[in-house]
C-alpha positions in Angstrom: 44.1 22.1 27.9 40.4 22.7 27.4 38.0 19.9 26.3 34.8 20.7 24.4 32.1 18.2 23.5 29.2 18.0 21.2 26.5 15.4 20.4 24.6 14.7 17.2 21.2 13.3 18.0 19.3 11.4 15.2 15.8 10.2 15.8 14.0 7.5 13.8 10.6 8.2 15.3 9.7 4.6 15.3 10.7 3.9 11.7 12.3 0.6 10.8 16.0 0.9 10.3 16.1 -1.7 7.5 14.0 0.4 5.1 17.1 2.3 3.8 15.2 5.6 4.2 16.8 8.2 6.5 15.6 11.4 8.0 17.9 14.4 7.4 16.8 16.1 10.7 19.0 15.9 13.7 19.9 18.0 16.8 23.4 19.3 17.6 23.8 19.6 21.4 26.9 21.4 22.7 28.5 21.0 26.2 27.1 24.3 27.3 23.5 23.0 26.9 22.8 24.8 23.6 20.8 22.8 21.1 20.6 23.6 17.4 18.4 21.9 14.8 20.4 20.5 11.9 19.7 19.0 8.5 22.0 16.9 6.3 22.8 18.2 2.8 20.3 17.0 0.2 23.4 16.0 -1.8 24.2 13.3 0.8 20.7 12.3 1.9 18.1 13.0 -0.9 14.8 14.7 0.0 
């Protein structure tokens, strides 16, 4: 059986976590080393 992995990497860039404001930007990193920029839906995390 094959096993595949992926990571989702969120960055706060020094922002305080308790401010209830969240960046939509993140990076998807796959087990082959490929990284793709991602963004949450504005329906889930408003602009």
